[in-house]
MDTraj code that builds the backbone (N, CA, C; nanometers):
import mdtraj as md
import numpy as np

residues = "MET ASN THR ALA ASN ALA PRO PRO VAL LYS GLY ARG LEU PHE TYR SER ILE VAL ALA SER GLY GLU GLY ILE VAL ASP VAL TYR LEU ASN PRO ASP LEU ARG PRO MET THR THR GLU ASP GLY PHE THR ASP TYR ASP ILE THR VAL LEU VAL VAL ARG GLY ILE ASN PRO ASP ASP GLU ARG PHE GLY GLY ASP LEU GLU GLY HIS ILE ARG ALA HIS TYR SER ALA TRP CYS GLU SER GLY GLU MET ILE TYR LEU".split()
xyz = np.array([
    [10.7119, 10.8468, 15.8033],
    [10.7856, 10.9246, 15.7074],
    [10.8185, 10.8392, 15.5858],
    [10.8026, 10.8901, 15.4679],
    [10.8386, 10.8158, 15.3480],
    [10.9876, 10.8191, 15.3316],
    [11.0553, 10.7102, 15.3602],
    [11.2034, 10.7101, 15.3541],
    [11.2609, 10.7247, 15.2183],
    [11.1817, 10.6999, 15.1128],
    [11.2285, 10.7196, 14.9752],
    [11.2607, 10.8677, 14.9485],
    [11.1947, 10.9576, 15.0148],
    [11.2176, 11.1012, 15.0007],
    [11.2982, 11.1614, 15.1135],
    [11.3487, 11.0814, 15.1983],
    [11.4284, 11.1306, 15.3136],
    [11.5629, 11.1844, 15.2690],
    [11.6196, 11.2717, 15.3425],
    [11.7563, 11.3198, 15.3110],
    [11.8544, 11.2012, 15.3147],
    [11.9634, 11.2082, 15.2356],
    [12.0606, 11.1009, 15.2365],
    [12.1167, 11.0776, 15.3778],
    [12.1406, 10.9503, 15.4095],
    [12.2106, 10.9225, 15.5319],
    [12.3560, 10.9193, 15.5025],
    [12.4407, 10.9210, 15.6074],
    [12.5868, 10.9207, 15.5850],
    [12.6234, 10.8068, 15.4926],
    [12.7034, 10.8336, 15.3878],
    [12.7488, 10.7352, 15.2952],
    [12.6608, 10.7152, 15.1764],
    [12.5391, 10.7794, 15.1733],
    [12.4476, 10.7591, 15.0611],
    [12.4362, 10.8974, 14.9893],
    [12.5207, 10.9171, 14.8900],
    [12.5230, 11.0460, 14.8249],
    [12.5056, 11.0282, 14.6778],
    [12.3974, 11.0806, 14.6217],
    [12.3643, 11.0619, 14.4798],
    [12.3892, 11.1955, 14.3995],
    [12.3920, 11.3053, 14.4718],
    [12.4146, 11.4355, 14.3990],
    [12.4707, 11.5320, 14.4950],
    [12.5370, 11.6325, 14.4413],
    [12.5919, 11.7433, 14.5207],
    [12.5635, 11.8705, 14.4423],
    [12.5251, 11.9771, 14.5101],
    [12.5048, 12.1069, 14.4538],
    [12.6220, 12.1975, 14.4967],
    [12.6929, 12.2478, 14.4049],
    [12.8130, 12.3271, 14.4307],
    [12.8009, 12.4634, 14.3735],
    [12.8168, 12.5666, 14.4532],
    [12.8143, 12.7058, 14.4048],
    [12.9248, 12.7252, 14.3074],
    [12.8923, 12.7966, 14.1937],
    [13.0009, 12.8230, 14.0938],
    [13.0157, 12.9744, 14.0696],
    [12.9468, 13.0528, 14.1511],
    [12.9644, 13.1980, 14.1439],
    [12.8379, 13.2704, 14.0876],
    [12.8148, 13.3914, 14.1413],
    [12.7073, 13.4752, 14.0953],
    [12.5693, 13.4145, 14.0992],
    [12.5511, 13.3310, 14.2081],
    [12.4152, 13.2710, 14.2307],
    [12.3866, 13.1451, 14.1446],
    [12.4852, 13.1011, 14.0690],
    [12.4726, 12.9897, 13.9790],
    [12.5368, 12.8687, 14.0470],
    [12.4840, 12.7483, 14.0236],
    [12.5390, 12.6249, 14.0813],
    [12.5654, 12.5185, 13.9710],
    [12.6494, 12.4261, 14.0027],
    [12.6708, 12.3097, 13.9225],
    [12.6137, 12.1973, 14.0032],
    [12.5495, 12.0988, 13.9380],
    [12.4977, 11.9820, 14.0043],
    [12.5765, 11.8618, 13.9608],
    [12.6400, 11.7942, 14.0571],
    [12.7172, 11.6744, 14.0323],
    [12.6315, 11.5548, 14.0753],
    [12.6248, 11.4560, 13.9826],
    [12.5310, 11.3423, 14.0016],
    [12.6019, 11.2078, 13.9894],
    [12.5526, 11.1111, 14.0569],
    [12.5896, 10.9711, 14.0370],
    [12.7395, 10.9463, 14.0338],
    [12.8082, 10.9796, 14.1465],
    [12.9523, 10.9545, 14.1496],
    [12.9827, 10.8023, 14.1451],
    [13.0788, 10.7657, 14.0696],
    [13.1159, 10.6228, 14.0622],
    [13.2626, 10.6080, 14.0846],
    [13.2989, 10.5261, 14.1800],
    [13.4394, 10.5046, 14.2148],
    [13.4727, 10.3565, 14.1891],
    [13.5699, 10.3354, 14.1029],
    [13.6098, 10.1974, 14.0635],
    [13.7546, 10.1750, 14.0960],
    [13.7782, 10.0919, 14.2015],
    [13.9231, 10.0599, 14.2297],
    [13.9797, 9.9683, 14.1244],
    [14.1097, 9.9891, 14.0999],
    [14.1858, 9.9006, 14.0096],
    [14.3243, 9.8879, 14.0625],
    [14.3796, 9.7722, 14.0384],
    [14.5183, 9.7404, 14.0833],
    [14.6150, 9.7731, 13.9752],
    [14.7154, 9.8485, 14.0110],
    [14.8199, 9.8868, 13.9108],
    [14.9201, 9.7711, 13.8935],
    [15.0055, 9.7827, 13.7972],
    [15.1027, 9.6773, 13.7708],
    [15.2002, 9.6495, 13.8890],
    [15.2218, 9.7532, 13.9671],
    [15.3078, 9.7384, 14.0882],
    [15.2336, 9.7016, 14.2103],
    [15.1054, 9.6707, 14.2014],
    [15.0286, 9.6156, 14.3125],
    [14.9615, 9.7136, 14.3974],
    [14.9680, 9.8430, 14.3605],
    [14.8961, 9.9498, 14.4370],
    [14.7517, 9.9588, 14.3848],
    [14.6684, 10.0229, 14.4664],
    [14.5298, 10.0448, 14.4247],
    [14.5234, 10.1880, 14.3734],
    [14.4676, 10.2016, 14.2561],
    [14.4356, 10.3290, 14.1996],
    [14.2830, 10.3346, 14.1757],
    [14.2270, 10.4483, 14.1441],
    [14.0850, 10.4609, 14.1311],
    [14.0457, 10.5365, 14.0036],
    [13.9490, 10.4826, 13.9331],
    [13.8831, 10.5589, 13.8265],
    [13.7532, 10.6210, 13.8849],
    [13.7421, 10.7516, 13.8754],
    [13.6294, 10.8204, 13.9316],
    [13.5586, 10.8946, 13.8164],
    [13.4241, 10.8698, 13.8073],
    [13.3475, 10.9408, 13.7094],
    [13.2272, 11.0088, 13.7805],
    [13.1842, 11.1147, 13.7212],
    [13.0667, 11.1878, 13.7763],
    [12.9953, 11.2544, 13.6579],
    [12.8658, 11.2703, 13.6738],
    [12.7902, 11.3492, 13.5766],
    [12.7760, 11.4901, 13.6304],
    [12.7874, 11.5886, 13.5470],
    [12.7697, 11.7285, 13.5893],
    [12.6792, 11.8055, 13.5012],
    [12.5902, 11.8782, 13.5604],
    [12.5037, 11.9681, 13.4891],
    [12.5437, 12.1120, 13.5395],
    [12.6008, 12.1879, 13.4460],
    [12.6643, 12.3181, 13.4844],
    [12.5692, 12.4367, 13.4608],
    [12.5938, 12.5424, 13.5388],
    [12.5283, 12.6713, 13.5189],
    [12.3774, 12.6733, 13.5482],
    [12.3383, 12.6129, 13.6573],
    [12.2002, 12.6049, 13.6939],
    [12.1667, 12.7253, 13.7899],
    [12.0584, 12.7943, 13.7603],
    [12.0036, 12.8956, 13.8561],
    [11.9102, 12.8321, 13.9497],
    [11.9465, 12.8132, 14.0741],
    [11.8549, 12.7445, 14.1671],
    [11.7274, 12.8170, 14.1932],
    [11.7165, 12.9449, 14.1580],
    [11.5927, 13.0156, 14.1758],
    [11.5001, 13.0071, 14.0551],
    [11.5413, 12.9319, 13.9540],
    [11.4547, 12.9202, 13.8302],
    [11.3189, 12.8641, 13.8715],
    [11.2168, 12.9266, 13.8167],
    [11.0781, 12.8888, 13.8530],
    [11.0458, 12.7425, 13.8147],
    [11.1173, 12.6830, 13.7281],
    [11.0930, 12.5417, 13.6948],
    [11.1106, 12.4490, 13.8138],
    [11.1937, 12.4894, 13.9108],
    [11.2200, 12.4063, 14.0242],
    [11.1257, 12.4330, 14.1407],
    [11.0383, 12.5236, 14.1285],
    [10.9364, 12.5498, 14.2273],
    [10.9937, 12.5869, 14.3695],
    [11.1090, 12.6516, 14.3643],
    [11.1691, 12.6973, 14.4872],
    [11.2428, 12.5776, 14.5592],
    [11.2501, 12.4616, 14.5021],
    [11.3171, 12.3504, 14.5691],
    [11.3978, 12.2678, 14.4681],
    [11.5171, 12.3145, 14.4457],
    [11.6054, 12.2492, 14.3470],
    [11.6366, 12.1063, 14.3893],
    [11.6653, 12.0863, 14.5214],
    [11.6947, 11.9513, 14.5674],
    [11.5724, 11.8584, 14.5445],
    [11.4534, 11.9042, 14.5731],
    [11.3363, 11.8255, 14.5530],
    [11.3158, 11.7906, 14.4070],
    [11.3486, 11.8860, 14.3224],
    [11.3379, 11.8648, 14.1754],
    [11.4358, 11.7587, 14.1303],
    [11.5589, 11.7661, 14.1806],
    [11.6619, 11.6668, 14.1462],
    [11.6126, 11.5298, 14.1865],
    [11.5647, 11.5177, 14.3110],
    [11.5187, 11.3850, 14.3591],
    [11.4005, 11.3344, 14.2781],
    [11.3047, 11.4242, 14.2431],
    [11.1828, 11.3770, 14.1733],
    [11.2154, 11.3436, 14.0246],
    [11.3176, 11.4052, 13.9714],
    [11.3473, 11.3902, 13.8265],
    [11.4970, 11.3434, 13.8062],
    [11.5395, 11.2613, 13.8955],
    [11.6827, 11.2218, 13.8995],
    [11.7299, 11.1610, 13.7604],
    [11.6525, 11.0756, 13.7015],
    [11.6917, 11.0120, 13.5730],
    [11.7076, 11.1183, 13.4683],
    [11.6162, 11.2147, 13.4614],
    [11.6276, 11.3250, 13.3595],
    [11.7560, 11.4065, 13.3885],
    [11.7851, 11.4379, 13.5142],
    [11.9057, 11.5138, 13.5430],
    [12.0308, 11.4337, 13.4972],
    [12.0309, 11.3069, 13.5237],
    [12.1437, 11.2267, 13.4784],
    [12.1607, 11.2202, 13.3294],
    [12.0483, 11.2113, 13.2594],
    [12.0542, 11.2072, 13.1131],
    [12.1067, 11.3392, 13.0568],
    [12.0859, 11.4469, 13.1225],
    [12.1330, 11.5791, 13.0766],
    [12.2692, 11.6125, 13.1216],
    [12.3316, 11.5289, 13.2050],
    [12.4626, 11.5533, 13.2596],
    [12.5739, 11.5172, 13.1616],
    [12.6839, 11.5842, 13.1801],
    [12.8053, 11.5600, 13.1019],
    [12.9019, 11.4724, 13.1874],
    [12.9454, 11.3568, 13.1321],
    [13.0373, 11.2708, 13.2012],
    [13.1736, 11.3323, 13.2132],
    [13.2233, 11.3404, 13.3325],
    [13.3630, 11.3866, 13.3485],
    [13.4398, 11.2801, 13.4296],
    [13.5665, 11.2731, 13.4079],
    [13.6581, 11.1776, 13.4674],
    [13.7509, 11.2540, 13.5626],
    [13.7583, 11.2081, 13.6835],
    [13.8440, 11.2687, 13.7861],
    [13.9674, 11.1921, 13.8087],
])
top = md.Topology()
chain = top.add_chain()
for i, resn in enumerate(residues, 1):
    res = top.add_residue(resn, chain, resSeq=i)
    for name in ("N", "CA", "C"):
        top.add_atom(name, md.element.get_by_symbol(name[0]), res)
traj = md.Trajectory(xyz[None], top)
């Protein structure tokens, strides 16, 4: 089996597909968690993620396999994503 195309193993998550209503999904990509120490010594986190909103998973461009399309064109998906801070 080509492990480069295998499903993610626990702890290896590069994207998430989240239903946003009426058959449309949002694709969240490349989550980044950066710990930082506050002035009082506690740990806080800066979290960023790229999001591509309003995707129709049945769009013919994806050939019936949205996840496969994301994996095959991951860089392009990231380039089209909007950076959000959580």
